[in-house]
CHARMM-style PDB file with segment names, atoms N, HN, CA, C and O in Angstrom:
ATOM      1  N   UNK     1       0.844  -1.167   0.000  1.00  0.00      PROA
ATOM      2  CA  UNK     1       0.000   0.000   0.000  1.00  0.00      PROA
ATOM      3  C   UNK     1       0.894   1.237   0.000  1.00  0.00      PROA
ATOM      4  O   UNK     1       1.821   1.353   0.802  1.00  0.00      PROA
ATOM      5  N   UNK     2       0.601   2.141  -0.901  1.00  0.00      PROA
ATOM      6  HN  UNK     2      -0.152   2.046  -1.552  1.00  0.00      PROA
ATOM      7  CA  UNK     2       1.405   3.353  -1.009  1.00  0.00      PROA
ATOM      8  C   UNK     2       0.600   4.559  -0.533  1.00  0.00      PROA
ATOM      9  O   UNK     2      -0.627   4.579  -0.621  1.00  0.00      PROA
ATOM     10  N   UNK     3       1.304   5.549  -0.034  1.00  0.00      PROA
ATOM     11  HN  UNK     3       2.301   5.534   0.037  1.00  0.00      PROA
ATOM     12  CA  UNK     3       0.647   6.747   0.478  1.00  0.00      PROA
ATOM     13  C   UNK     3      -0.111   7.463  -0.633  1.00  0.00      PROA
ATOM     14  O   UNK     3      -1.168   8.043  -0.386  1.00  0.00      PROA
ATOM     15  N   UNK     4       0.413   7.428  -1.836  1.00  0.00      PROA
ATOM     16  HN  UNK     4       1.272   6.956  -2.036  1.00  0.00      PROA
ATOM     17  CA  UNK     4      -0.256   8.090  -2.965  1.00  0.00      PROA
ATOM     18  C   UNK     4      -1.625   7.464  -3.226  1.00  0.00      PROA
ATOM     19  O   UNK     4      -2.582   8.171  -3.542  1.00  0.00      PROA
ATOM     20  N   UNK     5      -1.719   6.156  -3.098  1.00  0.00      PROA
ATOM     21  HN  UNK     5      -0.941   5.581  -2.841  1.00  0.00      PROA
ATOM     22  CA  UNK     5      -3.001   5.466  -3.281  1.00  0.00      PROA
ATOM     23  C   UNK     5      -3.982   5.858  -2.178  1.00  0.00      PROA
ATOM     24  O   UNK     5      -5.181   5.998  -2.423  1.00  0.00      PROA
ATOM     25  N   UNK     6      -3.466   6.032  -0.973  1.00  0.00      PROA
ATOM     26  HN  UNK     6      -2.492   5.919  -0.774  1.00  0.00      PROA
ATOM     27  CA  UNK     6      -4.327   6.356   0.162  1.00  0.00      PROA
ATOM     28  C   UNK     6      -4.897   7.763   0.072  1.00  0.00      PROA
ATOM     29  O   UNK     6      -6.000   8.016   0.556  1.00  0.00      PROA
ATOM     30  N   UNK     7      -4.167   8.668  -0.535  1.00  0.00      PROA
ATOM     31  HN  UNK     7      -3.271   8.462  -0.929  1.00  0.00      PROA
ATOM     32  CA  UNK     7      -4.610  10.059  -0.600  1.00  0.00      PROA
ATOM     33  C   UNK     7      -5.886  10.224  -1.415  1.00  0.00      PROA
ATOM     34  O   UNK     7      -6.604  11.209  -1.238  1.00  0.00      PROA
ATOM     35  N   UNK     8      -6.178   9.285  -2.298  1.00  0.00      PROA
ATOM     36  HN  UNK     8      -5.595   8.485  -2.442  1.00  0.00      PROA
ATOM     37  CA  UNK     8      -7.385   9.387  -3.114  1.00  0.00      PROA
ATOM     38  C   UNK     8      -8.622   8.897  -2.366  1.00  0.00      PROA
ATOM     39  O   UNK     8      -9.743   9.098  -2.833  1.00  0.00      PROA
ATOM     40  N   UNK     9      -8.431   8.260  -1.216  1.00  0.00      PROA
ATOM     41  HN  UNK     9      -7.520   8.098  -0.837  1.00  0.00      PROA
ATOM     42  CA  UNK     9      -9.563   7.758  -0.432  1.00  0.00      PROA
ATOM     43  C   UNK     9     -10.162   8.845   0.443  1.00  0.00      PROA
ATOM     44  O   UNK     9      -9.512   9.838   0.770  1.00  0.00      PROA
ATOM     45  N   UNK    10     -11.421   8.631   0.814  1.00  0.00      PROA
ATOM     46  HN  UNK    10     -11.949   7.824   0.548  1.00  0.00      PROA
ATOM     47  CA  UNK    10     -12.078   9.555   1.730  1.00  0.00      PROA
ATOM     48  C   UNK    10     -11.645   9.236   3.156  1.00  0.00      PROA
ATOM     49  O   UNK    10     -11.171   8.132   3.423  1.00  0.00      PROA
ATOM     50  N   UNK    11     -11.801  10.183   4.073  1.00  0.00      PROA
ATOM     51  HN  UNK    11     -12.186  11.080   3.857  1.00  0.00      PROA
ATOM     52  CA  UNK    11     -11.433   9.907   5.471  1.00  0.00      PROA
ATOM     53  C   UNK    11     -12.181   8.701   6.051  1.00  0.00      PROA
ATOM     54  O   UNK    11     -11.621   7.947   6.845  1.00  0.00      PROA
ATOM     55  N   UNK    12     -13.429   8.524   5.658  1.00  0.00      PROA
ATOM     56  HN  UNK    12     -13.884   9.138   5.013  1.00  0.00      PROA
ATOM     57  CA  UNK    12     -14.197   7.381   6.169  1.00  0.00      PROA
ATOM     58  C   UNK    12     -13.600   6.060   5.678  1.00  0.00      PROA
ATOM     59  O   UNK    12     -13.510   5.099   6.443  1.00  0.00      PROA
ATOM     60  N   UNK    13     -13.198   6.008   4.423  1.00  0.00      PROA
ATOM     61  HN  UNK    13     -13.271   6.788   3.802  1.00  0.00      PROA
ATOM     62  CA  UNK    13     -12.561   4.802   3.886  1.00  0.00      PROA
ATOM     63  C   UNK    13     -11.238   4.538   4.598  1.00  0.00      PROA
ATOM     64  O   UNK    13     -10.893   3.390   4.876  1.00  0.00      PROA
ATOM     65  N   UNK    14     -10.509   5.595   4.887  1.00  0.00      PROA
ATOM     66  HN  UNK    14     -10.789   6.528   4.661  1.00  0.00      PROA
ATOM     67  CA  UNK    14      -9.237   5.447   5.587  1.00  0.00      PROA
ATOM     68  C   UNK    14      -9.443   4.899   6.997  1.00  0.00      PROA
ATOM     69  O   UNK    14      -8.674   4.056   7.459  1.00  0.00      PROA
ATOM     70  N   UNK    15     -10.481   5.381   7.676  1.00  0.00      PROA
ATOM     71  HN  UNK    15     -11.106   6.066   7.301  1.00  0.00      PROA
ATOM     72  CA  UNK    15     -10.759   4.870   9.022  1.00  0.00      PROA
ATOM     73  C   UNK    15     -11.129   3.388   8.978  1.00  0.00      PROA
ATOM     74  O   UNK    15     -10.728   2.620   9.852  1.00  0.00      PROA
ATOM     75  N   UNK    16     -11.890   2.988   7.964  1.00  0.00      PROA
ATOM     76  HN  UNK    16     -12.216   3.612   7.254  1.00  0.00      PROA
ATOM     77  CA  UNK    16     -12.252   1.577   7.810  1.00  0.00      PROA
ATOM     78  C   UNK    16     -11.006   0.729   7.567  1.00  0.00      PROA
ATOM     79  O   UNK    16     -10.879  -0.364   8.119  1.00  0.00      PROA
ATOM     80  N   UNK    17     -10.091   1.230   6.746  1.00  0.00      PROA
ATOM     81  HN  UNK    17     -10.194   2.119   6.298  1.00  0.00      PROA
ATOM     82  CA  UNK    17      -8.854   0.508   6.488  1.00  0.00      PROA
ATOM     83  C   UNK    17      -8.023   0.392   7.766  1.00  0.00      PROA
ATOM     84  O   UNK    17      -7.413  -0.644   8.026  1.00  0.00      PROA
ATOM     85  N   UNK    18      -8.007   1.452   8.548  1.00  0.00      PROA
ATOM     86  HN  UNK    18      -8.503   2.294   8.337  1.00  0.00      PROA
ATOM     87  CA  UNK    18      -7.243   1.441   9.797  1.00  0.00      PROA
ATOM     88  C   UNK    18      -7.803   0.401  10.768  1.00  0.00      PROA
ATOM     89  O   UNK    18      -7.044  -0.315  11.421  1.00  0.00      PROA
ATOM     90  N   UNK    19      -9.115   0.319  10.859  1.00  0.00      PROA
ATOM     91  HN  UNK    19      -9.732   0.900  10.329  1.00  0.00      PROA
ATOM     92  CA  UNK    19      -9.736  -0.687  11.733  1.00  0.00      PROA
ATOM     93  C   UNK    19      -9.376  -2.089  11.258  1.00  0.00      PROA
ATOM     94  O   UNK    19      -9.059  -2.958  12.070  1.00  0.00      PROA
ATOM     95  N   UNK    20      -9.421  -2.313   9.947  1.00  0.00      PROA
ATOM     96  HN  UNK    20      -9.678  -1.606   9.287  1.00  0.00      PROA
ATOM     97  CA  UNK    20      -9.080  -3.628   9.402  1.00  0.00      PROA
ATOM     98  C   UNK    20      -7.621  -3.975   9.680  1.00  0.00      PROA
ATOM     99  O   UNK    20      -7.305  -5.118  10.013  1.00  0.00      PROA
ATOM    100  N   UNK    21      -6.735  -2.996   9.544  1.00  0.00      PROA
ATOM    101  HN  UNK    21      -6.992  -2.068   9.274  1.00  0.00      PROA
ATOM    102  CA  UNK    21      -5.319  -3.238   9.804  1.00  0.00      PROA
ATOM    103  C   UNK    21      -5.064  -3.535  11.277  1.00  0.00      PROA
ATOM    104  O   UNK    21      -4.231  -4.378  11.607  1.00  0.00      PROA
ATOM    105  N   UNK    22      -5.777  -2.847  12.161  1.00  0.00      PROA
ATOM    106  HN  UNK    22      -6.455  -2.162  11.893  1.00  0.00      PROA
ATOM    107  CA  UNK    22      -5.604  -3.105  13.590  1.00  0.00      PROA
ATOM    108  C   UNK    22      -6.090  -4.507  13.949  1.00  0.00      PROA
ATOM    109  O   UNK    22      -5.479  -5.183  14.777  1.00  0.00      PROA
ATOM    110  N   UNK    23      -7.182  -4.943  13.333  1.00  0.00      PROA
ATOM    111  HN  UNK    23      -7.678  -4.394  12.661  1.00  0.00      PROA
ATOM    112  CA  UNK    23      -7.670  -6.300  13.577  1.00  0.00      PROA
ATOM    113  C   UNK    23      -6.656  -7.329  13.085  1.00  0.00      PROA
ATOM    114  O   UNK    23      -6.386  -8.324  13.758  1.00  0.00      PROA
ATOM    115  N   UNK    24      -6.104  -7.076  11.913  1.00  0.00      PROA
ATOM    116  HN  UNK    24      -6.323  -6.268  11.366  1.00  0.00      PROA
ATOM    117  CA  UNK    24      -5.104  -7.993  11.371  1.00  0.00      PROA
ATOM    118  C   UNK    24      -3.866  -8.044  12.268  1.00  0.00      PROA
ATOM    119  O   UNK    24      -3.311  -9.118  12.499  1.00  0.00      PROA
ATOM    120  N   UNK    25      -3.433  -6.890  12.772  1.00  0.00      PROA
ATOM    121  HN  UNK    25      -3.884  -6.017  12.584  1.00  0.00      PROA
ATOM    122  CA  UNK    25      -2.273  -6.851  13.653  1.00  0.00      PROA
ATOM    123  C   UNK    25      -2.546  -7.643  14.929  1.00  0.00      PROA
ATOM    124  O   UNK    25      -1.671  -8.357  15.420  1.00  0.00      PROA
ATOM    125  N   UNK    26      -3.752  -7.518  15.461  1.00  0.00      PROA
ATOM    126  HN  UNK    26      -4.462  -6.938  15.063  1.00  0.00      PROA
ATOM    127  CA  UNK    26      -4.119  -8.282  16.652  1.00  0.00      PROA
ATOM    128  C   UNK    26      -4.043  -9.782  16.373  1.00  0.00      PROA
ATOM    129  O   UNK    26      -3.479 -10.540  17.163  1.00  0.00      PROA
ATOM    130  N   UNK    27      -4.611 -10.200  15.252  1.00  0.00      PROA
ATOM    131  HN  UNK    27      -5.069  -9.585  14.611  1.00  0.00      PROA
ATOM    132  CA  UNK    27      -4.584 -11.620  14.897  1.00  0.00      PROA
ATOM    133  C   UNK    27      -3.159 -12.126  14.695  1.00  0.00      PROA
ATOM    134  O   UNK    27      -2.835 -13.248  15.083  1.00  0.00      PROA
ATOM    135  N   UNK    28      -2.315 -11.302  14.092  1.00  0.00      PROA
ATOM    136  HN  UNK    28      -2.578 -10.391  13.777  1.00  0.00      PROA
ATOM    137  CA  UNK    28      -0.926 -11.702  13.886  1.00  0.00      PROA
ATOM    138  C   UNK    28      -0.185 -11.840  15.213  1.00  0.00      PROA
ATOM    139  O   UNK    28       0.603 -12.769  15.391  1.00  0.00      PROA
ATOM    140  N   UNK    29      -0.434 -10.926  16.139  1.00  0.00      PROA
ATOM    141  HN  UNK    29      -1.074 -10.172  15.995  1.00  0.00      PROA
ATOM    142  CA  UNK    29       0.198 -11.022  17.458  1.00  0.00      PROA
ATOM    143  C   UNK    29      -0.254 -12.285  18.185  1.00  0.00      PROA
ATOM    144  O   UNK    29       0.538 -12.946  18.856  1.00  0.00      PROA
ATOM    145  N   UNK    30      -1.532 -12.609  18.042  1.00  0.00      PROA
ATOM    146  HN  UNK    30      -2.175 -12.072  17.497  1.00  0.00      PROA
ATOM    147  CA  UNK    30      -2.061 -13.811  18.677  1.00  0.00      PROA
ATOM    148  C   UNK    30      -1.419 -15.056  18.067  1.00  0.00      PROA
ATOM    149  O   UNK    30      -1.061 -15.986  18.790  1.00  0.00      PROA
ATOM    150  N   UNK    31      -1.275 -15.077  16.754  1.00  0.00      PROA
ATOM    151  HN  UNK    31      -1.566 -14.322  16.168  1.00  0.00      PROA
ATOM    152  CA  UNK    31      -0.638 -16.210  16.083  1.00  0.00      PROA
ATOM    153  C   UNK    31       0.820 -16.347  16.520  1.00  0.00      PROA
ATOM    154  O   UNK    31       1.311 -17.460  16.709  1.00  0.00      PROA
ATOM    155  N   UNK    32       1.504 -15.228  16.680  1.00  0.00      PROA
ATOM    156  HN  UNK    32       1.105 -14.324  16.527  1.00  0.00      PROA
ATOM    157  CA  UNK    32       2.897 -15.279  17.101  1.00  0.00      PROA
ATOM    158  C   UNK    32       3.021 -15.837  18.515  1.00  0.00      PROA
ATOM    159  O   UNK    32       3.929 -16.615  18.808  1.00  0.00      PROA
ATOM    160  N   UNK    33       2.108 -15.437  19.381  1.00  0.00      PROA
ATOM    161  HN  UNK    33       1.370 -14.805  19.143  1.00  0.00      PROA
ATOM    162  CA  UNK    33       2.157 -15.900  20.762  1.00  0.00      PROA
ATOM    163  C   UNK    33       1.911 -17.401  20.869  1.00  0.00      PROA
ATOM    164  O   UNK    33       2.443 -18.060  21.762  1.00  0.00      PROA
ATOM    165  N   UNK    34       1.109 -17.935  19.962  1.00  0.00      PROA
ATOM    166  HN  UNK    34       0.677 -17.400  19.236  1.00  0.00      PROA
ATOM    167  CA  UNK    34       0.814 -19.367  19.998  1.00  0.00      PROA
ATOM    168  C   UNK    34       1.746 -20.175  19.113  1.00  0.00      PROA
ATOM    169  O   UNK    34       1.624 -21.397  19.030  1.00  0.00      PROA
ATOM    170  N   UNK    35       2.675 -19.501  18.453  1.00  0.00      PROA
ATOM    171  HN  UNK    35       2.774 -18.509  18.521  1.00  0.00      PROA
ATOM    172  CA  UNK    35       3.648 -20.201  17.623  1.00  0.00      PROA
ATOM    173  C   UNK    35       3.128 -20.617  16.263  1.00  0.00      PROA
ATOM    174  O   UNK    35       3.715 -21.489  15.622  1.00  0.00      PROA
ATOM    175  N   UNK    36       2.047 -20.018  15.811  1.00  0.00      PROA
ATOM    176  HN  UNK    36       1.570 -19.309  16.332  1.00  0.00      PROA
ATOM    177  CA  UNK    36       1.457 -20.389  14.533  1.00  0.00      PROA
ATOM    178  C   UNK    36       1.827 -19.446  13.395  1.00  0.00      PROA
ATOM    179  O   UNK    36       1.492 -19.712  12.241  1.00  0.00      PROA
ATOM    180  N   UNK    37       2.506 -18.360  13.699  1.00  0.00      PROA
ATOM    181  HN  UNK    37       2.779 -18.143  14.637  1.00  0.00      PROA
ATOM    182  CA  UNK    37       2.818 -17.356  12.690  1.00  0.00      PROA
ATOM    183  C   UNK    37       3.959 -17.836  11.802  1.00  0.00      PROA
ATOM    184  O   UNK    37       5.040 -18.165  12.291  1.00  0.00      PROA
ATOM    185  N   UNK    38       3.712 -17.873  10.499  1.00  0.00      PROA
ATOM    186  HN  UNK    38       2.834 -17.606  10.102  1.00  0.00      PROA
ATOM    187  CA  UNK    38       4.729 -18.329   9.551  1.00  0.00      PROA
ATOM    188  C   UNK    38       5.452 -17.159   8.890  1.00  0.00      PROA
ATOM    189  O   UNK    38       6.669 -17.199   8.711  1.00  0.00      PROA
ATOM    190  N   UNK    39       4.701 -16.116   8.526  1.00  0.00      PROA
ATOM    191  HN  UNK    39       3.712 -16.084   8.671  1.00  0.00      PROA
ATOM    192  CA  UNK    39       5.286 -14.979   7.828  1.00  0.00      PROA
ATOM    193  C   UNK    39       5.438 -13.815   8.810  1.00  0.00      PROA
ATOM    194  O   UNK    39       4.529 -12.997   8.956  1.00  0.00      PROA
ATOM    195  N   UNK    40       6.579 -13.747   9.473  1.00  0.00      PROA
ATOM    196  HN  UNK    40       7.317 -14.411   9.354  1.00  0.00      PROA
ATOM    197  CA  UNK    40       6.782 -12.706  10.480  1.00  0.00      PROA
ATOM    198  C   UNK    40       6.924 -11.321   9.855  1.00  0.00      PROA
ATOM    199  O   UNK    40       6.690 -10.320  10.532  1.00  0.00      PROA
ATOM    200  N   UNK    41       7.295 -11.243   8.602  1.00  0.00      PROA
ATOM    201  HN  UNK    41       7.485 -12.057   8.052  1.00  0.00      PROA
ATOM    202  CA  UNK    41       7.448  -9.947   7.932  1.00  0.00      PROA
ATOM    203  C   UNK    41       6.098  -9.250   7.754  1.00  0.00      PROA
ATOM    204  O   UNK    41       6.044  -8.031   7.594  1.00  0.00      PROA
ATOM    205  N   UNK    42       5.017 -10.016   7.781  1.00  0.00      PROA
ATOM    206  HN  UNK    42       5.060 -11.007   7.911  1.00  0.00      PROA
ATOM    207  CA  UNK    42       3.688  -9.427   7.621  1.00  0.00      PROA
ATOM    208  C   UNK    42       3.355  -8.491   8.782  1.00  0.00      PROA
ATOM    209  O   UNK    42       2.651  -7.499   8.596  1.00  0.00      PROA
ATOM    210  N   UNK    43       3.858  -8.801   9.978  1.00  0.00      PROA
ATOM    211  HN  UNK    43       4.430  -9.607  10.129  1.00  0.00      PROA
ATOM    212  CA  UNK    43       3.603  -7.936  11.134  1.00  0.00      PROA
ATOM    213  C   UNK    43       4.172  -6.542  10.893  1.00  0.00      PROA
ATOM    214  O   UNK    43       3.517  -5.537  11.170  1.00  0.00      PROA
ATOM    215  N   UNK    44       5.376  -6.492  10.384  1.00  0.00      PROA
ATOM    216  HN  UNK    44       5.908  -7.308  10.158  1.00  0.00      PROA
ATOM    217  CA  UNK    44       6.017  -5.205  10.111  1.00  0.00      PROA
ATOM    218  C   UNK    44       5.261  -4.452   9.025  1.00  0.00      PROA
ATOM    219  O   UNK    44       5.072  -3.240   9.125  1.00  0.00      PROA
ATOM    220  N   UNK    45       4.832  -5.158   7.995  1.00  0.00      PROA
ATOM    221  HN  UNK    45       4.985  -6.143   7.914  1.00  0.00      PROA
ATOM    222  CA  UNK    45       4.114  -4.515   6.891  1.00  0.00      PROA
ATOM    223  C   UNK    45       2.782  -3.939   7.369  1.00  0.00      PROA
ATOM    224  O   UNK    45       2.397  -2.842   6.964  1.00  0.00      PROA
ATOM    225  N   UNK    46       2.087  -4.667   8.219  1.00  0.00      PROA
ATOM    226  HN  UNK    46       2.399  -5.558   8.548  1.00  0.00      PROA
ATOM    227  CA  UNK    46       0.795  -4.195   8.725  1.00  0.00      PROA
ATOM    228  C   UNK    46       0.989  -2.960   9.597  1.00  0.00      PROA
ATOM    229  O   UNK    46       0.226  -2.001   9.489  1.00  0.00      PROA
ATOM    230  N   UNK    47       2.011  -2.976  10.465  1.00  0.00      PROA
ATOM    231  HN  UNK    47       2.631  -3.756  10.552  1.00  0.00      PROA
ATOM    232  CA  UNK    47       2.284  -1.799  11.308  1.00  0.00      PROA
ATOM    233  C   UNK    47       2.582  -0.575  10.453  1.00  0.00      PROA
ATOM    234  O   UNK    47       2.089   0.519  10.728  1.00  0.00      PROA
ATOM    235  N   UNK    48       3.383  -0.764   9.427  1.00  0.00      PROA
ATOM    236  HN  UNK    48       3.784  -1.652   9.203  1.00  0.00      PROA
ATOM    237  CA  UNK    48       3.747   0.372   8.570  1.00  0.00      PROA
ATOM    238  C   UNK    48       2.557   0.872   7.762  1.00  0.00      PROA
ATOM    239  O   UNK    48       2.400   2.078   7.577  1.00  0.00      PROA
ATOM    240  N   UNK    49       1.717  -0.042   7.278  1.00  0.00      PROA
ATOM    241  HN  UNK    49       1.845  -1.022   7.428  1.00  0.00      PROA
ATOM    242  CA  UNK    49       0.516   0.366   6.552  1.00  0.00      PROA
ATOM    243  C   UNK    49      -0.411   1.174   7.450  1.00  0.00      PROA
ATOM    244  O   UNK    49      -0.984   2.175   7.020  1.00  0.00      PROA
ATOM    245  N   UNK    50      -0.556   0.738   8.698  1.00  0.00      PROA
ATOM    246  HN  UNK    50      -0.090  -0.075   9.047  1.00  0.00      PROA
ATOM    247  CA  UNK    50      -1.392   1.472   9.643  1.00  0.00      PROA
ATOM    248  C   UNK    50      -0.826   2.878   9.877  1.00  0.00      PROA
ATOM    249  O   UNK    50      -1.580   3.847   9.968  1.00  0.00      PROA
ATOM    250  N   UNK    51       0.477   2.982   9.971  1.00  0.00      PROA
ATOM    251  HN  UNK    51       1.090   2.196   9.897  1.00  0.00      PROA
ATOM    252  CA  UNK    51       1.113   4.292  10.160  1.00  0.00      PROA
ATOM    253  C   UNK    51       0.883   5.186   8.946  1.00  0.00      PROA
ATOM    254  O   UNK    51       0.657   6.387   9.088  1.00  0.00      PROA
ATOM    255  N   UNK    52       0.941   4.598   7.757  1.00  0.00      PROA
ATOM    256  HN  UNK    52       1.124   3.621   7.642  1.00  0.00      PROA
ATOM    257  CA  UNK    52       0.679   5.383   6.541  1.00  0.00      PROA
ATOM    258  C   UNK    52      -0.750   5.915   6.532  1.00  0.00      PROA
ATOM    259  O   UNK    52      -0.989   7.072   6.188  1.00  0.00      PROA
ATOM    260  N   UNK    53      -1.694   5.063   6.912  1.00  0.00      PROA
ATOM    261  HN  UNK    53      -1.499   4.123   7.192  1.00  0.00      PROA
ATOM    262  CA  UNK    53      -3.100   5.482   6.945  1.00  0.00      PROA
ATOM    263  C   UNK    53      -3.276   6.609   7.951  1.00  0.00      PROA
ATOM    264  O   UNK    53      -3.954   7.594   7.661  1.00  0.00      PROA
ATOM    265  N   UNK    54      -2.675   6.479   9.130  1.00  0.00      PROA
ATOM    266  HN  UNK    54      -2.124   5.679   9.366  1.00  0.00      PROA
ATOM    267  CA  UNK    54      -2.778   7.530  10.147  1.00  0.00      PROA
ATOM    268  C   UNK    54      -2.172   8.836   9.658  1.00  0.00      PROA
ATOM    269  O   UNK    54      -2.716   9.909   9.918  1.00  0.00      PROA
ATOM    270  N   UNK    55      -1.056   8.755   8.955  1.00  0.00      PROA
ATOM    271  HN  UNK    55      -0.614   7.883   8.743  1.00  0.00      PROA
ATOM    272  CA  UNK    55      -0.398   9.953   8.439  1.00  0.00      PROA
ATOM    273  C   UNK    55      -1.286  10.668   7.434  1.00  0.00      PROA
ATOM    274  O   UNK    55      -1.432  11.889   7.492  1.00  0.00      PROA
ATOM    275  N   UNK    56      -1.878   9.919   6.516  1.00  0.00      PROA
ATOM    276  HN  UNK    56      -1.759   8.928   6.470  1.00  0.00      PROA
ATOM    277  CA  UNK    56      -2.741  10.522   5.502  1.00  0.00      PROA
ATOM    278  C   UNK    56      -3.987  11.117   6.162  1.00  0.00      PROA
ATOM    279  O   UNK    56      -4.446  12.185   5.759  1.00  0.00      PROA
ATOM    280  N   UNK    57      -4.534  10.442   7.165  1.00  0.00      PROA
ATOM    281  HN  UNK    57      -4.160   9.574   7.493  1.00  0.00      PROA
ATOM    282  CA  UNK    57      -5.686  10.989   7.892  1.00  0.00      PROA
ATOM    283  C   UNK    57      -5.341  12.319   8.553  1.00  0.00      PROA
ATOM    284  O   UNK    57      -6.128  13.265   8.512  1.00  0.00      PROA
ATOM    285  N   UNK    58      -4.172  12.383   9.157  1.00  0.00      PROA
ATOM    286  HN  UNK    58      -3.533  11.615   9.191  1.00  0.00      PROA
ATOM    287  CA  UNK    58      -3.738  13.621   9.805  1.00  0.00      PROA
ATOM    288  C   UNK    58      -3.550  14.739   8.783  1.00  0.00      PROA
ATOM    289  O   UNK    58      -3.913  15.887   9.037  1.00  0.00      PROA
ATOM    290  N   UNK    59      -2.984  14.401   7.631  1.00  0.00      PROA
ATOM    291  HN  UNK    59      -2.689  13.468   7.424  1.00  0.00      PROA
ATOM    292  CA  UNK    59      -2.797  15.394   6.582  1.00  0.00      PROA
ATOM    293  C   UNK    59      -4.124  15.917   6.070  1.00  0.00      PROA
ATOM    294  O   UNK    59      -4.273  17.114   5.827  1.00  0.00      PROA
ATOM    295  N   UNK    60      -5.092  15.021   5.905  1.00  0.00      PROA
ATOM    296  HN  UNK    60      -4.971  14.049   6.103  1.00  0.00      PROA
ATOM    297  CA  UNK    60      -6.417  15.445   5.433  1.00  0.00      PROA
ATOM    298  C   UNK    60      -7.101  16.324   6.468  1.00  0.00      PROA
ATOM    299  O   UNK    60      -7.789  17.281   6.113  1.00  0.00      PROA
ATOM    300  N   UNK    61      -6.918  16.006   7.747  1.00  0.00      PROA
ATOM    301  HN  UNK    61      -6.359  15.228   8.035  1.00  0.00      PROA
ATOM    302  CA  UNK    61      -7.513  16.819   8.804  1.00  0.00      PROA
ATOM    303  C   UNK    61      -6.895  18.210   8.843  1.00  0.00      PROA
ATOM    304  O   UNK    61      -7.588  19.200   9.080  1.00  0.00      PROA
ATOM    305  N   UNK    62      -5.593  18.280   8.611  1.00  0.00      PROA
ATOM    306  HN  UNK    62      -5.030  17.476   8.418  1.00  0.00      PROA
ATOM    307  CA  UNK    62      -4.904  19.575   8.590  1.00  0.00      PROA
ATOM    308  C   UNK    62      -5.376  20.422   7.413  1.00  0.00      PROA
ATOM    309  O   UNK    62      -5.555  21.633   7.543  1.00  0.00      PROA
ATOM    310  N   UNK    63      -5.575  19.775   6.261  1.00  0.00      PROA
ATOM    311  HN  UNK    63      -5.430  18.792   6.156  1.00  0.00      PROA
ATOM    312  CA  UNK    63      -6.081  20.512   5.094  1.00  0.00      PROA
ATOM    313  C   UNK    63      -7.488  21.049   5.348  1.00  0.00      PROA
ATOM    314  O   UNK    63      -7.806  22.174   4.962  1.00  0.00      PROA
ATOM    315  N   UNK    64      -8.325  20.248   5.995  1.00  0.00      PROA
ATOM    316  HN  UNK    64      -8.066  19.335   6.309  1.00  0.00      PROA
ATOM    317  CA  UNK    64      -9.687  20.662   6.266  1.00  0.00      PROA
ATOM    318  C   UNK    64      -9.737  21.809   7.277  1.00  0.00      PROA
ATOM    319  O   UNK    64     -10.658  22.625   7.251  1.00  0.00      PROA
ATOM    320  N   UNK    65      -8.752  21.865   8.156  1.00  0.00      PROA
ATOM    321  HN  UNK    65      -8.004  21.202   8.177  1.00  0.00      PROA
ATOM    322  CA  UNK    65      -8.727  22.919   9.166  1.00  0.00      PROA
ATOM    323  C   UNK    65      -8.317  24.273   8.598  1.00  0.00      PROA
ATOM    324  O   UNK    65      -8.585  25.313   9.201  1.00  0.00      PROA
ATOM    325  N   UNK    66      -7.678  24.258   7.458  1.00  0.00      PROA
ATOM    326  HN  UNK    66      -7.460  23.413   6.968  1.00  0.00      PROA
ATOM    327  CA  UNK    66      -7.218  25.531   6.868  1.00  0.00      PROA
ATOM    328  C   UNK    66      -8.336  26.303   6.243  1.00  0.00      PROA
ATOM    329  OT1 UNK    66      -8.113  27.389   5.708  1.00  0.00      PROA
TER     330      UNK     66
END
Protein backbone atom coordinates (compact mmCIF):
# COMPACT_ATOMS: atom_id res chain seq x y z
CA UNK A 1 0.00 0.00 0.00
CA UNK A 2 1.40 3.35 -1.01
CA UNK A 3 0.65 6.75 0.48
CA UNK A 4 -0.26 8.09 -2.97
CA UNK A 5 -3.00 5.47 -3.28
CA UNK A 6 -4.33 6.36 0.16
CA UNK A 7 -4.61 10.06 -0.60
CA UNK A 8 -7.38 9.39 -3.11
CA UNK A 9 -9.56 7.76 -0.43
CA UNK A 10 -12.08 9.56 1.73
CA UNK A 11 -11.43 9.91 5.47
CA UNK A 12 -14.20 7.38 6.17
CA UNK A 13 -12.56 4.80 3.89
CA UNK A 14 -9.24 5.45 5.59
CA UNK A 15 -10.76 4.87 9.02
CA UNK A 16 -12.25 1.58 7.81
CA UNK A 17 -8.85 0.51 6.49
CA UNK A 18 -7.24 1.44 9.80
CA UNK A 19 -9.74 -0.69 11.73
CA UNK A 20 -9.08 -3.63 9.40
CA UNK A 21 -5.32 -3.24 9.80
CA UNK A 22 -5.60 -3.11 13.59
CA UNK A 23 -7.67 -6.30 13.58
CA UNK A 24 -5.10 -7.99 11.37
CA UNK A 25 -2.27 -6.85 13.65
CA UNK A 26 -4.12 -8.28 16.65
CA UNK A 27 -4.58 -11.62 14.90
CA UNK A 28 -0.93 -11.70 13.89
CA UNK A 29 0.20 -11.02 17.46
CA UNK A 30 -2.06 -13.81 18.68
CA UNK A 31 -0.64 -16.21 16.08
CA UNK A 32 2.90 -15.28 17.10
CA UNK A 33 2.16 -15.90 20.76
CA UNK A 34 0.81 -19.37 20.00
CA UNK A 35 3.65 -20.20 17.62
CA UNK A 36 1.46 -20.39 14.53
CA UNK A 37 2.82 -17.36 12.69
CA UNK A 38 4.73 -18.33 9.55
CA UNK A 39 5.29 -14.98 7.83
CA UNK A 40 6.78 -12.71 10.48
CA UNK A 41 7.45 -9.95 7.93
CA UNK A 42 3.69 -9.43 7.62
CA UNK A 43 3.60 -7.94 11.13
CA UNK A 44 6.02 -5.21 10.11
CA UNK A 45 4.11 -4.52 6.89
CA UNK A 46 0.80 -4.19 8.72
CA UNK A 47 2.28 -1.80 11.31
CA UNK A 48 3.75 0.37 8.57
CA UNK A 49 0.52 0.37 6.55
CA UNK A 50 -1.39 1.47 9.64
CA UNK A 51 1.11 4.29 10.16
CA UNK A 52 0.68 5.38 6.54
CA UNK A 53 -3.10 5.48 6.95
CA UNK A 54 -2.78 7.53 10.15
CA UNK A 55 -0.40 9.95 8.44
CA UNK A 56 -2.74 10.52 5.50
CA UNK A 57 -5.69 10.99 7.89
CA UNK A 58 -3.74 13.62 9.80
CA UNK A 59 -2.80 15.39 6.58
CA UNK A 60 -6.42 15.45 5.43
CA UNK A 61 -7.51 16.82 8.80
CA UNK A 62 -4.90 19.58 8.59
CA UNK A 63 -6.08 20.51 5.09
CA UNK A 64 -9.69 20.66 6.27
CA UNK A 65 -8.73 22.92 9.17
CA UNK A 66 -7.22 25.53 6.87
